[in-house]
N, C-alpha and C positions, 0 to 999 in steps of 0.2 A: 603411512601408518602413524607417524608422529602427530600429524594434524588430527587424525581420529582420536588418538590418545588424549589430546589436549581439549577435545570437545568440539572440534571443527568438522566432524565427519558427516553431519546432516543438518538440514535447515532448522529443524526443531531444537536441536542442541545449541546451535549458534544463537538463534533468536531468544532462547531462554536466558541468555546472558544479559539481555536488556532489563530483566527484572531480578537479576541476581543481586543479593545484598553485599556480596564481596566486591573487592576492587578487581575488575576483570579487564580493564583497558590494557595493562601490560600483557595479559594472556592473549587477547585478541591481536595485539601488535605482533606477538610472536607467531601466531597462526598465519597472519597476513604475510609475514616475512619469509615463511617456509614455502610459499608458492614461487614458481619461476618469475623472474623479473619482467619477462615479456610473455604474458599468458596467451596472447594471440598466436604465438608460434609454438606453443607447448602441446598442441593437439589434445586439448582437454576433452574428456567425455562430458555428456550433458550434466551429470551429477557434479562433476568437478567445477563446471562453470557456475552452477547454482550455489555451491558451497562457497566459492570464491566471492561471488557477488554478495551473498548473505554476510560473510565476514566483514567485507568493506562497508556495507550499509550499517551494520550493527556497530562497528567501531566508530563510524562517523556520527551516529546518534549519541553515543556515549562520550565521544571526545572530538568535537567538530574541528578543533585546532590542530589535530595530529596531521603530520605530513605523510603518514603511512598509507592514507586512503587514496585509491585511484580516482581520478576525476570521472564525472558522469559520462563524458564522451567515450572514455576507455571501456567502461562497463557496457555502454550501448553497443560498441563495436564487437565486444565479446558475445553479446546476445545474438549477433548475426550468425553465430555458429550453431545456434539451436536449429533443430530440423525445420526445413522450409514447410513441410507438411505438418501443420500444427496438431494434427491428430496424434503425432508421434512425440509431441512435447509432454514432459511431465507437468503436473499441476503447478509445481514450484517454479518451473521455467515460465509458464504462462503468467503466473502471479508477478514475477519480476518484470516481465514485458509490460504489464499494465502500469507499473510504477515508473520504470526507467524511461519509458517513451511518452510519459505524460507531458504534453507541450509546455514550453516555457513562455512567459509573457513576451519575451523579446524575439521569439521565433517569427518568421514571416508566415503569411497565410498559407503558402505552399508547404512550408516545413510543418506547420501545425496539422495540416490535412494529412500529410504522410504519416505523422505520428499517431493521429487519431485512427487511421486505418490499421496500423499495427496493434494499437490498444484494443480496438473493437474486435479484431480477429481473435486476439488472445482471450478476451472476455467471452466471446461466443463459445469457444472450446472449453473455457473454465466452467461455464454454465452447464454445458452438456455433461462434462465430467462430474460436476456436483450432483446432478440428478441421478446419474448412474450409481454414484456412491450412496446417495440417500434414499434410493427407491424402497429399501426394506427397513428404513428407520422412521419411527413415528414422528409426526409433525412437532410434537411437544419437545422432542430431543434434538430437533434440527436447529442448532444454535450457530449463528454466524459470529466469528471472532474478528473484530477489526484490528488488524495488526498495526497499520500506519494511517495517518491522516495527511491530507495535503496542507502544507504549511505556507507561510508567507515568505519563505526564503527562496533562494535560487540553487540550481544544481542539486546535489544530494541533500543540501540543507532544507529543501522544501518537503522532506519526508519527516514527519513528527510521530514518534512512538507514544502510545497512550501513557506510558510511564511518566512522561513529562507533566501530565495532568495531575498526578498524585498529590503534588504539593498544594494544589488548589482545594482538594477534598480530603486531605490527610487527617483533619480533625474529626471526621465522621466515621461511624462504624461501617462495616461492610454492607449491611442492609440499608443504612441511610444513603451510602454512596450510590447503591443500585437504584434506589428510588429517585435520587436527585438527577441521575442520568436519564432514567426512564421518563420522568416528568418534564425533562428539558431544563430544569433549574440550573444544572451545572454548566450548560452551554452559555449561559448568560454572564458568566464570570468574565471580567475584563481581561484577566490573564490569558484565558483561552482565546478570546477575540484577537489578542495580539499575536498569539502563536500560530493560529490557523488562518486560512484564506477562504473567504466565502466565494462561491462560484454562482453564476446565474443560470437559470433554466426556466422551464415552464411545465405546467401539468396539462394533460389532454386525456380526458376520459379516465381519470384516475391513475395515469401513468406519468412518471417523472422523466423529463428529457433534459439533457445538458445543452446549453447554448454553446455553439462553437463549430462542431463538425458540419460541413456543407453537403457532402455527397450522401451521407446516410445518417438518419436520426439516431442519437445515442440515448437509449433509455437507461436510467439509473435506478437500481433497486432501492426503495426507501428502507432505512434501517427499522423504522417503526411505521407500519402501514397506516395506522390511524392519524399520523401527522400529515398525510397527503390531503390537500384541499379537495372538497367534493366538486367544486366548480373548476373550470379551466382558468388558471392564473399564471402570471409571471412570478417566479419565485427565486430565492437565493438559498443556498445550503452549504454546509461543510461536506467535504468529500472524504470518505473512508475507503480503505483498500482491504478487501477480504479475498479468500480463496474461491469465492463465487463471482468476484468482480467488484467494481466500485459500488459504494452505497452512499445514499444521501442522508445526512444527519442534520437535525435542527432546521427543518424546512420552514422558511418564513415567506409569507406572501409580500410581494413588493407593493408598497403604498403609492 
């Protein structure tokens, strides 16, 4: 009950602290400290696991140096308590699976393939859930919000929240910011190139695929469909994470 009172009772409330203008790090550290010291033995329900993971990732984004944050491996282990039948997983659980099991550069090929299988299964069910939710909503109102981007760091530090980009475009009005993102101008800023990691892929008949998975092709939704090359090309792009699955941003054809 105390965690809920402090604003840690659901994923939306916790993630909103990433854009809160107040100093929320002490509050998040308090929320994290209220959980059992060994969550794997605490018999958490699915929602408790989601809130626990959300609190730790949010705190890490705001204060990477804090010692209160659980390491990536502990959060991954906790994810194994989500239902094996992914149809029984909440969208927030599937969302965290796509982030937390995104392969690391130092993973072996076998480890990467196992992680891709977890991620692709989660994305498949996220996509199904998305269309069920959106079936009665007009296309004009179907907006995808990119919560995190794949960064150049390791562990939890490889997840970058869009709030970090604000200092790059803070001098522009809201409408100017939107246009700069839409036109792709903001992506060209060197600060963003330093923060984010470009991944490789290719296009085939207008579909974007990620380079990496061996057993099953991994198609990635383009954030802006007009940015996809008409011909089949080798490409690079930034990777964003949404509640519909990963999205490809700032697609560039490899020369």
